[in-house]
C-alpha atoms as a printed R data frame, in Angstrom:
    type eleno elety resid chain resno       x       y      z
1   ATOM     1    CA   MET     A     1   0.000   0.000  0.000
2   ATOM     2    CA   ASN     A     2   1.657   3.218 -1.211
3   ATOM     3    CA   GLN     A     3  -1.056   5.686 -0.269
4   ATOM     4    CA   LYS     A     4   0.336   8.896  1.247
5   ATOM     5    CA   LEU     A     5  -1.260  10.937  4.005
6   ATOM     6    CA   ASP     A     6  -2.644  14.201  2.612
7   ATOM     7    CA   THR     A     7  -2.323  16.820  5.327
8   ATOM     8    CA   ASN     A     8  -3.470  19.634  3.021
9   ATOM     9    CA   ARG     A     9  -6.840  18.143  2.110
10  ATOM    10    CA   ASP     A    10  -9.499  20.821  1.629
11  ATOM    11    CA   SER     A    11 -12.779  20.427  3.486
12  ATOM    12    CA   LYS     A    12 -15.999  22.425  3.409
13  ATOM    13    CA   LEU     A    13 -16.643  23.860  6.873
14  ATOM    14    CA   THR     A    14 -19.945  23.284  8.643
15  ATOM    15    CA   ASP     A    15 -21.629  26.127 10.538
16  ATOM    16    CA   GLU     A    16 -20.094  24.849 13.781
17  ATOM    17    CA   GLU     A    17 -16.624  24.735 12.223
18  ATOM    18    CA   ALA     A    18 -17.031  28.207 10.762
19  ATOM    19    CA   GLY     A    19 -17.680  29.505 14.260
20  ATOM    20    CA   MET     A    20 -14.265  28.228 15.311
21  ATOM    21    CA   LYS     A    21 -12.248  30.284 12.811
22  ATOM    22    CA   SER     A    22 -10.512  32.124 15.639
23  ATOM    23    CA   PHE     A    23  -8.783  28.835 16.499
24  ATOM    24    CA   SER     A    24  -5.724  27.799 14.538
25  ATOM    25    CA   PRO     A    25  -5.943  24.125 13.589
26  ATOM    26    CA   PRO     A    26  -2.719  22.121 13.466
27  ATOM    27    CA   ASN     A    27  -0.977  22.276 10.101
28  ATOM    28    CA   THR     A    28   0.946  19.036 10.591
29  ATOM    29    CA   GLY     A    29  -0.090  15.440 10.161
30  ATOM    30    CA   ALA     A    30  -0.483  15.024 13.911
31  ATOM    31    CA   ALA     A    31  -3.429  16.091 16.043
32  ATOM    32    CA   TYR     A    32  -4.091  15.768 19.797
33  ATOM    33    CA   SER     A    33  -4.930  12.090 20.109
34  ATOM    34    CA   SER     A    34  -2.723   9.480 21.753
35  ATOM    35    CA   PRO     A    35  -1.795   6.320 19.806
36  ATOM    36    CA   VAL     A    36  -2.846   2.804 20.744
37  ATOM    37    CA   ILE     A    37  -0.940  -0.424 20.082
38  ATOM    38    CA   ILE     A    38  -2.772  -3.345 18.488
39  ATOM    39    CA   ASP     A    39  -1.961  -6.761 17.037
40  ATOM    40    CA   PHE     A    40  -3.875  -7.562 13.867
41  ATOM    41    CA   GLY     A    41  -3.148  -9.743 10.857
42  ATOM    42    CA   GLY     A    42  -0.004 -11.082 12.452
43  ATOM    43    CA   GLN     A    43   1.477  -7.608 12.756
44  ATOM    44    CA   ARG     A    44   2.008  -5.185 15.630
45  ATOM    45    CA   GLN     A    45   0.541  -1.797 14.697
46  ATOM    46    CA   TYR     A    46   0.370   1.736 16.060
47  ATOM    47    CA   VAL     A    47  -3.086   3.244 15.510
48  ATOM    48    CA   GLN     A    48  -3.144   7.044 15.562
49  ATOM    49    CA   PHE     A    49  -5.945   9.560 15.058
50  ATOM    50    CA   LEU     A    50  -4.106  12.168 12.988
51  ATOM    51    CA   ALA     A    51  -5.237  15.581 11.809
52  ATOM    52    CA   MET     A    52  -7.056  14.217  8.763
53  ATOM    53    CA   THR     A    53  -7.505  10.484  9.294
54  ATOM    54    CA   VAL     A    54  -7.295   7.470 11.570
55  ATOM    55    CA   ALA     A    55  -4.363   5.340 10.410
56  ATOM    56    CA   GLY     A    56  -2.512   2.150 11.252
57  ATOM    57    CA   PHE     A    57   1.279   1.981 10.981
58  ATOM    58    CA   SER     A    58   3.648  -0.961 11.133
59  ATOM    59    CA   ALA     A    59   5.479  -1.033 14.458
60  ATOM    60    CA   ALA     A    60   8.458  -2.625 12.697
61  ATOM    61    CA   ASP     A    61   9.165   0.023 10.044
62  ATOM    62    CA   GLY     A    62   6.528   2.787 10.298
63  ATOM    63    CA   LYS     A    63   4.860   1.846  7.003
64  ATOM    64    CA   LEU     A    64   1.299   3.093  6.518
65  ATOM    65    CA   LEU     A    65  -0.944   0.007  6.522
66  ATOM    66    CA   TRP     A    66  -4.464   1.442  6.344
67  ATOM    67    CA   ARG     A    67  -6.461   4.633  6.904
68  ATOM    68    CA   TYR     A    68 -10.052   5.653  7.723
69  ATOM    69    CA   ASP     A    69 -10.850   9.317  7.080
70  ATOM    70    CA   LYS     A    70 -14.486   9.910  7.983
71  ATOM    71    CA   PRO     A    71 -14.233  10.412 11.784
72  ATOM    72    CA   ALA     A    72 -11.753  13.290 11.283
73  ATOM    73    CA   ASN     A    73 -13.259  16.783 11.340
74  ATOM    74    CA   GLY     A    74 -12.534  19.666  8.986
75  ATOM    75    CA   MET     A    75 -10.881  21.672 11.749
76  ATOM    76    CA   ARG     A    76  -8.191  18.958 12.097
77  ATOM    77    CA   ILE     A    77  -8.813  18.968 15.874
78  ATOM    78    CA   ASN     A    78  -9.130  15.267 16.663
79  ATOM    79    CA   ILE     A    79  -8.642  14.590 20.363
80  ATOM    80    CA   SER     A    80 -10.180  11.346 21.614
81  ATOM    81    CA   THR     A    81  -8.059   8.195 21.456
82  ATOM    82    CA   PRO     A    82  -9.204   5.503 18.985
83  ATOM    83    CA   LEU     A    83 -10.658   2.310 20.438
84  ATOM    84    CA   TYR     A    84  -9.756  -1.164 19.128
85  ATOM    85    CA   HIS     A    85 -11.703  -4.372 19.690
86  ATOM    86    CA   ASP     A    86 -11.901  -7.685 17.849
87  ATOM    87    CA   GLY     A    87 -10.534  -6.482 14.508
88  ATOM    88    CA   HIS     A    88 -12.471  -3.208 14.571
89  ATOM    89    CA   VAL     A    89 -11.428   0.401 15.233
90  ATOM    90    CA   PHE     A    90 -13.802   3.077 16.514
91  ATOM    91    CA   ALA     A    91 -12.890   6.752 16.318
92  ATOM    92    CA   THR     A    92 -14.844   9.928 16.980
93  ATOM    93    CA   SER     A    93 -14.389  13.696 16.922
94  ATOM    94    CA   ALA     A    94 -16.374  16.906 17.285
95  ATOM    95    CA   TYR     A    95 -16.727  20.070 15.129
96  ATOM    96    CA   GLY     A    96 -19.570  18.602 13.114
97  ATOM    97    CA   ALA     A    97 -18.045  15.141 12.559
98  ATOM    98    CA   GLY     A    98 -19.174  12.116 14.593
99  ATOM    99    CA   GLY     A    99 -18.050   8.577 15.275
100 ATOM   100    CA   GLY     A   100 -17.442   5.615 13.013
101 ATOM   101    CA   LEU     A   101 -16.543   1.940 13.269
102 ATOM   102    CA   ALA     A   102 -14.179   0.392 10.699
103 ATOM   103    CA   ARG     A   103 -13.484  -3.296 10.137
104 ATOM   104    CA   LEU     A   104  -9.833  -4.125  9.473
105 ATOM   105    CA   SER     A   105  -8.858  -6.759  6.918
106 ATOM   106    CA   LYS     A   106  -5.765  -8.273  5.313
107 ATOM   107    CA   ASN     A   107  -5.787  -9.873  1.860
108 ATOM   108    CA   ALA     A   108  -3.709 -12.715  0.418
109 ATOM   109    CA   ALA     A   109  -1.094 -10.235 -0.799
110 ATOM   110    CA   GLY     A   110  -0.580  -8.974  2.746
111 ATOM   111    CA   GLU     A   111  -2.292  -5.622  2.107
112 ATOM   112    CA   PHE     A   112  -4.392  -4.100  4.901
113 ATOM   113    CA   ALA     A   113  -7.622  -2.138  4.548
114 ATOM   114    CA   ALA     A   114 -10.234  -0.460  6.747
115 ATOM   115    CA   GLU     A   115 -13.890  -0.730  5.705
116 ATOM   116    CA   GLU     A   116 -16.583   1.342  7.407
117 ATOM   117    CA   VAL     A   117 -19.249  -0.644  9.253
118 ATOM   118    CA   TRP     A   118 -21.309   2.302 10.471
119 ATOM   119    CA   PHE     A   119 -21.052   6.029 11.138
120 ATOM   120    CA   SER     A   120 -23.169   8.048 13.554
121 ATOM   121    CA   LYS     A   121 -23.697  11.652 14.581
122 ATOM   122    CA   SER     A   122 -24.944  10.296 17.922
123 ATOM   123    CA   MET     A   123 -21.404   9.959 19.313
124 ATOM   124    CA   GLU     A   124 -19.751  13.242 18.396
125 ATOM   125    CA   ASN     A   125 -17.104  13.185 21.105
126 ATOM   126    CA   HIS     A   126 -15.000  16.293 21.680
127 ATOM   127    CA   HIS     A   127 -12.255  15.317 24.126
128 ATOM   128    CA   GLY     A   128 -13.637  13.069 26.856
129 ATOM   129    CA   GLY     A   129 -12.997   9.714 25.220
130 ATOM   130    CA   VAL     A   130 -15.130   6.607 24.825
131 ATOM   131    CA   ILE     A   131 -14.985   3.246 26.597
132 ATOM   132    CA   LEU     A   132 -16.359  -0.158 25.593
133 ATOM   133    CA   GLN     A   133 -18.165  -2.398 28.062
134 ATOM   134    CA   ASP     A   134 -20.630  -5.255 27.469
135 ATOM   135    CA   GLY     A   135 -20.717  -4.532 23.737
136 ATOM   136    CA   ALA     A   136 -21.645  -0.880 24.253
137 ATOM   137    CA   LEU     A   137 -19.827   2.429 23.794
138 ATOM   138    CA   PHE     A   138 -20.108   4.991 26.602
139 ATOM   139    CA   GLY     A   139 -19.038   8.590 26.088
140 ATOM   140    CA   ALA     A   140 -20.127  12.180 25.694
141 ATOM   141    CA   ASN     A   141 -22.058  13.189 22.579
142 ATOM   142    CA   GLY     A   142 -22.765  16.762 21.505
143 ATOM   143    CA   GLY     A   143 -19.516  18.127 20.123
144 ATOM   144    CA   ASN     A   144 -17.401  20.995 21.379
145 ATOM   145    CA   ALA     A   145 -20.361  23.207 22.270
146 ATOM   146    CA   GLY     A   146 -21.624  20.960 25.081
147 ATOM   147    CA   GLY     A   147 -23.424  17.664 25.252
148 ATOM   148    CA   TYR     A   148 -24.407  14.721 27.407
149 ATOM   149    CA   LEU     A   149 -23.603  11.083 28.133
150 ATOM   150    CA   ALA     A   150 -24.713   8.559 25.507
151 ATOM   151    CA   CYS     A   151 -24.569   4.791 25.025
152 ATOM   152    CA   LEU     A   152 -24.360   3.146 21.579
153 ATOM   153    CA   ASP     A   153 -24.225  -0.483 20.481
154 ATOM   154    CA   PHE     A   154 -20.662  -1.205 19.347
155 ATOM   155    CA   LYS     A   155 -21.570  -3.505 16.445
156 ATOM   156    CA   THR     A   156 -24.456  -1.511 14.947
157 ATOM   157    CA   GLY     A   157 -24.195   2.087 16.177
158 ATOM   158    CA   GLU     A   158 -27.745   1.944 17.502
159 ATOM   159    CA   VAL     A   159 -28.423   4.469 20.278
160 ATOM   160    CA   LEU     A   160 -29.268   2.379 23.353
161 ATOM   161    CA   TRP     A   161 -29.916   5.417 25.566
162 ATOM   162    CA   ASN     A   162 -28.760   8.990 26.054
163 ATOM   163    CA   GLU     A   163 -29.082  11.933 28.417
164 ATOM   164    CA   GLY     A   164 -30.104  14.330 25.661
165 ATOM   165    CA   ASP     A   165 -33.298  15.622 27.295
166 ATOM   166    CA   ARG     A   166 -32.228  18.948 28.821
167 ATOM   167    CA   ASP     A   167 -35.098  18.953 31.306
168 ATOM   168    CA   LYS     A   168 -34.145  15.527 32.662
169 ATOM   169    CA   ARG     A   169 -30.420  15.487 31.972
170 ATOM   170    CA   ARG     A   170 -28.380  14.048 34.858
171 ATOM   171    CA   VAL     A   171 -24.919  14.013 33.275
172 ATOM   172    CA   THR     A   172 -23.543  16.549 30.828
173 ATOM   173    CA   LYS     A   173 -20.441  16.425 28.646
174 ATOM   174    CA   GLY     A   174 -17.400  14.912 30.352
175 ATOM   175    CA   SER     A   175 -14.365  12.632 30.387
176 ATOM   176    CA   VAL     A   176 -14.372   8.905 31.106
177 ATOM   177    CA   ALA     A   177 -12.180   6.369 32.885
178 ATOM   178    CA   PHE     A   178 -12.943   2.786 33.900
179 ATOM   179    CA   ALA     A   179 -11.926   0.721 36.929
180 ATOM   180    CA   ASP     A   180 -13.371  -2.149 38.982
181 ATOM   181    CA   GLY     A   181 -16.544  -2.434 36.922
182 ATOM   182    CA   ARG     A   182 -17.451   1.249 37.139
183 ATOM   183    CA   ILE     A   183 -17.218   4.306 34.898
184 ATOM   184    CA   TYR     A   184 -15.652   7.334 36.573
185 ATOM   185    CA   TYR     A   185 -17.168  10.275 34.724
186 ATOM   186    CA   ARG     A   186 -15.743  13.750 35.201
187 ATOM   187    CA   THR     A   187 -18.233  16.309 33.888
188 ATOM   188    CA   GLU     A   188 -16.748  19.340 32.205
189 ATOM   189    CA   ASP     A   189 -18.382  21.940 34.428
190 ATOM   190    CA   GLY     A   190 -19.798  20.034 37.413
191 ATOM   191    CA   PRO     A   191 -19.584  16.916 39.565
192 ATOM   192    CA   ILE     A   192 -17.655  13.661 39.293
193 ATOM   193    CA   VAL     A   193 -20.109  10.781 38.793
194 ATOM   194    CA   LEU     A   194 -19.742   7.038 39.416
195 ATOM   195    CA   ILE     A   195 -21.719   5.035 36.840
196 ATOM   196    CA   GLU     A   196 -22.522   1.346 36.509
197 ATOM   197    CA   PRO     A   197 -22.238   0.383 32.812
198 ATOM   198    CA   SER     A   198 -25.630  -0.721 31.508
199 ATOM   199    CA   ARG     A   199 -26.938  -1.195 27.989
200 ATOM   200    CA   LYS     A   200 -30.489  -0.546 29.181
201 ATOM   201    CA   GLU     A   201 -30.321   2.736 31.085
202 ATOM   202    CA   PHE     A   202 -28.238   5.292 32.918
203 ATOM   203    CA   VAL     A   203 -27.338   3.827 36.345
204 ATOM   204    CA   GLU     A   204 -25.726   6.233 38.799
205 ATOM   205    CA   ARG     A   205 -23.904   4.839 41.847
206 ATOM   206    CA   GLY     A   206 -22.674   8.074 43.387
207 ATOM   207    CA   ARG     A   207 -21.390  11.583 42.762
208 ATOM   208    CA   PHE     A   208 -19.542  14.404 44.492
209 ATOM   209    CA   ASP     A   209 -18.514  17.977 43.779
210 ATOM   210    CA   GLN     A   210 -14.856  18.871 43.637
211 ATOM   211    CA   PRO     A   211 -13.887  21.575 46.155
212 ATOM   212    CA   GLU     A   212 -12.138  24.762 45.049
213 ATOM   213    CA   ARG     A   213 -13.589  24.347 41.562
214 ATOM   214    CA   THR     A   214 -12.283  26.875 39.039
215 ATOM   215    CA   ASP     A   215 -14.529  28.561 36.484
216 ATOM   216    CA   LYS     A   216 -12.671  26.857 33.599
217 ATOM   217    CA   PRO     A   217 -14.002  23.793 31.734
218 ATOM   218    CA   ALA     A   218 -12.423  20.628 33.145
219 ATOM   219    CA   TRP     A   219 -10.870  18.569 30.352
220 ATOM   220    CA   ALA     A   220  -8.424  16.406 32.291
221 ATOM   221    CA   HIS     A   221  -9.542  12.777 32.441
222 ATOM   222    CA   PRO     A   222  -9.982  11.156 35.858
223 ATOM   223    CA   VAL     A   223  -7.209   8.687 36.717
224 ATOM   224    CA   ILE     A   224  -7.592   5.632 38.977
225 ATOM   225    CA   ALA     A   225  -4.506   3.839 40.308
226 ATOM   226    CA   ASN     A   226  -3.843   1.734 43.418
227 ATOM   227    CA   GLY     A   227  -7.194   2.508 44.967
228 ATOM   228    CA   LYS     A   228  -6.829   6.257 44.457
229 ATOM   229    CA   LEU     A   229  -8.836   8.612 42.239
230 ATOM   230    CA   TYR     A   230  -6.935  11.606 40.863
231 ATOM   231    CA   ILE     A   231  -8.780  14.701 39.670
232 ATOM   232    CA   ARG     A   232  -6.960  17.677 38.140
233 ATOM   233    CA   ASP     A   233  -8.422  21.168 37.784
234 ATOM   234    CA   GLN     A   234  -6.013  23.543 36.030
235 ATOM   235    CA   ASP     A   235  -2.990  23.741 38.412
236 ATOM   236    CA   THR     A   236  -4.631  21.856 41.305
237 ATOM   237    CA   LEU     A   237  -4.582  18.085 41.839
238 ATOM   238    CA   PHE     A   238  -6.963  16.221 44.156
239 ATOM   239    CA   CYS     A   239  -6.517  12.637 45.356
240 ATOM   240    CA   TYR     A   240  -9.366  10.549 46.764
241 ATOM   241    CA   ASP     A   241  -9.283   7.134 48.419
242 ATOM   242    CA   VAL     A   242 -11.779   4.967 46.543
243 ATOM   243    CA   LYS     A   243 -10.539   1.579 47.700
244 ATOM   244    CA   ALA     A   244 -13.271  -0.800 48.855
245 ATOM   245    CA   LYS     A   245 -13.582  -0.894 52.661
């Protein structure tokens, strides 16, 4: 496969993207997303959400193996880390884009490809990330302007439930982490919520408000390690004991 990455690809801006003109998108092939390491087709690969595409690279020599463009937004601001499971890669971004699942394949000649399975505007994730549990994707939908927690079927993209009703919304846009069978959900402008993953409905198991909360949106993901929960707010770090008693 000799396809080159086109970092100068033109794209028609949506209304949401046009409103972000004051921001300067990256002009390199990289974006803001962290890579993940996968093993597929007998080859170790680095999967990276770049400025214009999701791509897989050979860990041995850096060769481009496959690419999937649709989840990338026209602003080239792709933040959330791709998710790999069972030969499939899911990636999502905001600024009018959405989320898509691609099936990886390898032919007899050893060439890799990524074929789209489904694409949905119902998981337009800005920065908070998405996790997979019990065949379902959990993450914030709504783009960079706001949003709410949503749950989609991994295989089909069907919306299983969401918190989109503003009058009844219990969790707004936020960042996710997973530990000990629970989702730790750090909302962008409010509380930290403990959620039991369920395909049927939103199940809350607890919440608390961070003290000394700044007036800035909280983008840092919660971190759980050795029975401790770490929450960062700008230049302040909080540590909570969440070990079972």
